[in-house]
VOGU-3710 file (C-alpha; in Angstrom, 3 decimals, decimal comma):
1> mratvtdapa> 11,083/-7,824/38,826  7,906/-8,051/36,821  8,080/-6,776/33,221  5,101/-4,932/31,798  4,284/-3,577/28,367  2,785/-0,106/28,133  0,039/0,973/25,778  -1,659/-2,425/25,676  -4,013/-3,089/22,785  -7,504/-1,726/23,234
11> kapakpvrwl> -10,160/-4,063/24,566  -12,123/-5,868/21,872  -15,251/-3,925/20,842  -18,657/-5,052/22,032  -20,595/-7,446/19,839  -23,079/-4,864/18,448  -20,241/-2,581/17,383  -18,295/-5,504/15,900  -21,303/-6,655/13,879  -21,930/-3,082/12,732
21> rllawlvllv> -18,362/-2,816/11,457  -18,624/-6,150/9,677  -21,862/-5,045/8,026  -20,243/-1,783/6,915  -17,317/-3,683/5,345  -19,716/-6,026/3,514  -21,744/-3,101/2,166  -18,550/-1,424/0,970  -17,438/-4,639/-0,745  -20,785/-4,986/-2,543
31> vllvlplylg> -20,563/-1,366/-3,723  -17,047/-1,936/-5,047  -18,163/-5,079/-6,856  -20,937/-3,298/-8,785  -19,041/-0,077/-9,555  -17,669/-1,326/-12,930  -21,271/-1,612/-14,132  -21,750/2,153/-13,760  -18,380/3,918/-13,939  -16,330/4,761/-16,999
41> sewlkagqwm> -12,865/3,386/-17,663  -11,104/6,580/-16,498  -12,727/6,361/-13,042  -11,978/2,659/-12,808  -8,360/3,414/-13,656  -8,259/5,995/-10,856  -9,716/3,453/-8,433  -7,070/0,905/-9,386  -4,352/3,418/-8,521  -5,954/4,021/-5,113
51> mtgavgaigl> -6,003/0,275/-4,447  -2,324/0,082/-5,402  -1,595/2,701/-2,776  -3,786/0,883/-0,262  -1,812/-2,371/-0,562  1,509/-0,593/-0,099  0,166/1,495/2,786  -1,126/-1,595/4,601  2,372/-3,063/4,554  3,964/0,169/5,766
61> tmlvgqagql> 1,473/0,773/8,582  2,247/-2,686/9,977  5,946/-1,839/10,014  5,731/1,730/11,307  2,611/1,618/13,452  2,558/-1,957/14,740  6,294/-2,722/14,949  7,518/0,846/15,522  10,167/0,833/12,754  10,468/3,896/10,550
71> slahafflla> 11,138/3,071/6,892  11,559/5,302/3,854  12,560/2,428/1,561  9,097/1,580/0,237  9,903/2,907/-3,241  12,863/0,537/-3,526  10,709/-2,509/-2,825  8,098/-1,239/-5,300  10,773/-1,215/-8,006  12,095/-4,616/-6,934
81> ggttytvlas> 8,639/-6,202/-7,051  7,721/-4,660/-10,389  11,036/-5,620/-11,965  10,863/-9,203/-10,699  7,366/-9,693/-12,098  8,255/-8,145/-15,469  11,446/-10,157/-15,911  9,799/-13,451/-14,991  6,482/-13,031/-16,819  7,635/-11,226/-19,979
91> gtedgrvigf> 9,515/-12,445/-23,024  12,958/-11,501/-24,303  11,760/-8,828/-26,787  14,272/-9,633/-29,566  17,101/-10,156/-27,119  17,131/-6,561/-25,898  16,054/-7,563/-22,393  15,949/-10,741/-20,329  12,618/-12,542/-19,955  11,559/-16,019/-18,909
101> gvdpllslla> 7,882/-16,207/-19,874  6,776/-17,701/-16,540  3,079/-17,897/-15,680  1,940/-14,427/-14,480  0,437/-15,720/-11,233  3,643/-17,556/-10,348  5,605/-14,451/-11,317  3,485/-12,320/-8,989  3,996/-14,730/-6,089  7,727/-14,873/-6,836
111> avaftavlgl> 7,906/-11,062/-6,820  6,236/-10,957/-3,401  8,571/-13,659/-2,051  11,682/-11,997/-3,500  10,898/-8,610/-1,943  10,250/-10,345/1,384  13,738/-11,869/1,157  15,167/-8,417/0,401  13,438/-7,120/3,510  15,016/-9,938/5,533
121> afapvsgrlr> 18,418/-9,038/4,090  17,983/-5,577/5,602  17,300/-7,125/9,032  20,869/-6,675/10,377  20,451/-2,924/9,881  16,844/-2,663/11,082  17,710/-4,735/14,152  20,423/-2,335/15,293  18,897/1,049/14,452  15,649/2,720/15,412
131> giylgvasls> 13,769/5,961/14,864  15,170/8,576/12,513  18,449/6,662/12,176  16,646/3,666/10,732  14,661/5,981/8,444  17,840/7,548/7,043  19,490/4,143/6,620  16,456/2,775/4,778  16,418/5,838/2,530  19,739/4,693/1,086
141> lvflglflgq> 17,875/1,785/-0,531  15,943/4,267/-2,692  19,206/5,592/-4,142  20,419/2,014/-4,584  17,248/1,271/-6,530  17,809/4,357/-8,694  21,312/3,154/-9,557  20,281/-0,443/-10,230  17,308/0,624/-12,326  19,504/2,728/-14,564
151> sterltggts> 22,426/0,318/-14,808  20,597/-2,986/-15,353  18,992/-2,201/-18,695  18,764/-5,885/-19,566  16,285/-6,229/-16,711  14,471/-2,895/-16,632  14,720/-1,796/-20,258  16,518/1,428/-19,335  15,282/4,933/-18,577  14,627/5,849/-22,207
161> tgrtpapfel> 12,237/3,102/-23,298  11,611/0,803/-20,341  9,863/-2,475/-21,091  6,285/-3,725/-21,249  5,165/-6,262/-18,628  3,253/-9,352/-19,673  -0,537/-8,993/-19,249  -1,794/-10,715/-16,149  -3,444/-14,053/-16,779  -5,248/-16,376/-14,384
171> fgftfdssgs> -6,222/-19,927/-15,374  -6,341/-18,955/-19,045  -8,360/-15,763/-18,485  -6,456/-12,644/-19,554  -7,005/-9,273/-17,910  -6,692/-7,251/-21,098  -9,109/-6,288/-23,868  -8,809/-9,575/-25,735  -11,882/-11,753/-26,038  -15,537/-10,844/-25,754
181> lvilgvpfrq> -17,075/-10,621/-22,292  -20,405/-8,900/-21,574  -22,086/-8,885/-18,121  -25,532/-7,287/-17,646  -25,113/-5,494/-20,938  -21,751/-3,971/-19,943  -18,727/-4,975/-22,054  -15,884/-5,971/-19,744  -12,693/-4,651/-21,264  -9,305/-4,134/-19,657
191> aermwylyla> -10,418/-1,452/-17,154  -13,264/-3,561/-15,792  -11,205/-6,750/-15,639  -8,258/-5,056/-13,943  -10,643/-3,478/-11,423  -11,671/-6,910/-10,147  -8,071/-8,134/-10,124  -6,947/-5,146/-8,055  -9,970/-5,466/-5,767  -9,187/-9,142/-5,133
201> ltviafvlar> -5,534/-8,371/-4,353  -6,536/-5,544/-2,007  -9,073/-7,685/-0,153  -6,548/-10,520/0,254  -3,903/-8,075/1,492  -6,373/-6,516/3,937  -7,588/-9,846/5,376  -4,056/-11,213/5,802  -2,928/-8,010/7,496  -5,844/-8,045/9,936
211> gavnsrvgrs> -5,057/-11,657/10,742  -1,392/-10,874/11,364  -2,159/-7,872/13,581  -4,620/-9,839/15,734  -2,353/-12,873/16,033  0,614/-13,680/18,234  2,880/-12,130/15,591  1,102/-8,786/15,881  1,287/-8,887/19,659  5,036/-9,474/19,492
221> wravrdhepa> 5,394/-6,484/17,133  3,534/-4,223/19,531  5,530/-5,498/22,486  8,796/-4,669/20,723  7,418/-1,288/19,673  6,397/-0,356/23,209  9,393/-1,591/25,215  12,144/-3,810/23,814  13,691/-4,894/27,146  10,267/-5,770/28,548
231> aaamgvnvar> 9,390/-7,706/25,380  12,646/-9,651/25,603  11,978/-10,391/29,273  8,597/-11,854/28,327  10,226/-14,216/25,829  9,811/-12,250/22,587  12,682/-12,673/20,145  13,218/-8,974/19,397  15,516/-9,456/16,405  13,171/-11,988/14,821
241> akagafavss> 10,117/-9,760/15,386  11,830/-6,771/13,761  13,082/-8,840/10,826  9,656/-10,388/10,314  7,923/-7,010/10,316  10,340/-5,648/7,726  9,930/-8,748/5,552  6,121/-8,558/5,657  6,135/-4,845/4,851  8,559/-5,421/1,967
251> ayaglagvmt> 6,359/-8,199/0,586  3,359/-5,866/0,557  5,449/-3,221/-1,195  6,515/-5,817/-3,766  2,876/-6,634/-4,488  2,134/-2,923/-4,849  5,087/-2,741/-7,264  3,553/-5,454/-9,457  0,257/-3,553/-9,411  2,164/-0,382/-10,360
261> vlwfdilkpd> 3,754/-1,812/-13,517  0,442/-3,389/-14,542  -1,310/-0,039/-14,000  1,218/1,915/-16,081  1,557/-1,025/-18,501  5,285/-0,321/-18,512  8,308/-0,795/-16,277  10,445/2,316/-16,598  13,163/3,166/-14,068  13,515/6,771/-12,931
271> enefgtygin> 15,987/9,214/-14,404  16,426/10,981/-11,047  15,499/10,490/-7,403  12,016/11,955/-7,927  9,818/9,678/-9,996  7,662/6,587/-9,896  10,120/4,866/-7,544  11,722/7,905/-5,926  11,851/9,660/-2,582  8,544/11,401/-3,268
281> vsiaylamvi> 6,770/8,037/-3,464  8,249/6,826/-0,160  7,101/10,065/1,476  3,642/9,682/-0,072  3,257/6,212/1,437  4,402/7,504/4,811  1,803/10,278/4,486  -0,922/7,673/3,906  0,054/5,911/7,126  0,135/9,113/9,185
291> igglgsigga> -3,165/10,461/7,846  -4,946/7,141/8,257  -3,507/6,460/11,697  -0,322/4,626/12,620  -0,935/0,902/12,856  -4,525/1,011/11,572  -5,197/-1,292/8,619  -8,486/0,409/7,779  -6,838/3,811/8,212  -4,250/2,877/5,584
301> lvgalvvfgl> -7,076/2,455/3,063  -8,404/5,922/3,851  -4,909/7,389/3,684  -4,400/5,899/0,225  -7,768/7,341/-0,810  -6,555/10,823/0,172  -2,970/10,723/-1,068  -3,327/8,666/-4,273  -7,006/9,327/-4,942  -7,093/13,104/-4,724
311> pqvlslystq> -4,674/13,730/-7,653  -6,658/11,304/-9,824  -10,002/12,935/-9,002  -8,639/16,454/-9,513  -7,103/15,429/-12,842  -10,437/14,066/-14,069  -12,432/17,087/-12,924  -9,867/19,725/-13,900  -10,249/18,971/-17,600  -14,040/19,173/-17,325
321> lgiftgsgeg> -14,172/22,344/-15,211  -11,139/24,069/-16,701  -9,307/24,451/-13,364  -5,745/23,509/-12,439  -4,922/23,072/-16,118  -1,829/25,284/-16,167  1,592/24,074/-17,192  5,143/25,182/-16,661  6,967/26,417/-13,582  4,719/27,718/-10,801
331> aftpilvstf> 1,492/26,428/-12,368  -1,173/24,912/-10,110  -1,471/21,339/-11,348  -3,653/18,618/-9,761  -0,559/16,916/-8,354  0,724/20,156/-6,807  -2,652/20,979/-5,265  -2,950/17,433/-3,923  0,506/17,706/-2,356  -0,577/20,856/-0,516
341> vygaaiilvv> -3,780/19,176/0,651  -2,248/16,031/2,101  0,661/18,049/3,506  -1,868/20,183/5,381  -3,692/17,017/6,437  -0,493/15,655/7,997  0,010/18,874/9,969  -3,582/18,838/11,216  -3,326/15,173/12,215  -0,073/15,695/14,105
351> lfepgglaai> -1,403/18,778/15,916  -4,973/17,787/16,708  -5,418/14,031/16,226  -2,179/12,024/16,472  -4,201/8,832/16,069  -5,197/9,859/12,539  -8,546/9,326/10,876  -8,770/5,855/12,429  -8,896/7,411/15,903  -11,773/9,650/14,806
361> grritgslhr> -13,639/6,589/13,532  -13,047/4,713/16,782  -14,303/7,699/18,767  -17,480/7,888/16,696  -18,251/4,173/17,024  -17,440/4,355/20,728  -19,879/7,217/21,265  -22,572/5,318/19,348  -22,009/2,285/21,553  -22,267/4,411/24,706
371> erkkegtsr> -25,511/5,974/23,468  -26,983/2,520/22,810  -25,883/1,421/26,262  -27,558/4,455/27,846  -30,786/3,772/25,984  -30,750/0,144/27,157  -30,126/1,224/30,766  -32,915/3,836/30,726  -35,414/1,245/29,560
//
């Protein structure tokens, strides 16, 4: 009997549409490169947080959308990546915590590799469960991370004080305020330098993800997602494909964890299950994937812009306009308002556009291509 795989990948877009997309990406990259020349440090800081979310969301959308595995463990791998980088790159701080003083770049790569190994260690579970059962099982890792963060004070610094990560350094160039650097009359301090570091990491993560999705690895993920028995009949190693998807997603989360501790300039484990590495963060990353469109790499960027960007923008504008500045129980804060907004966005996506914002973008570009085709035919 012949095995088939349903929901085959869409046919490659026509050349004009492909070139138009490439041009749009290049224009966006140029805009992002010149933004530090015009924006203040607070806006650059907000943009760095959005890029942190984008890297983590790219990893999760490959796991959930491409490989069809539900995971709520992203926060655990964020903590693991941030802790690994801080322990390796930082010093001992008078013996209070453990530190090795390794080169920051090597520490970052080691953090990514270590979280990938942790993802592989979860493979026996992810290979046997699917759907909501896998999601619940992965959620247990968040509580494990909460326990380890609180109990391993020699590594994390504890919930009361935490510990400061070593500033990132690349070939002798430090990404802090030290030294004098002026470009086109604009002094490049920590915010400007970190902007380019985060932009480079995001671009690398995006390019690698697109390559993986369009390669044989991505095709095996989609085959397993669509129909496991059919994928196995066609020669796909189902267990290996699932394990690889979880490892890749965990590695991306580890990189986002390094970006998180560098953004906060502190590694501080949570005191309860709702914090920087808690359940709320795992749900936020899942919201990015759903809003952007399951499996869409570009959609993950837009999802991060909505979920992580909106609170930052509202916080900056609320102080200027005097809105959402309340405090205490029941007050409308920027974070609360943002939660309502992206919660409503998830409901609207599920009800009216299950493909997310990426599907809307594909529909628009498809209609433009059809209009161009009609014009060419009429001539």
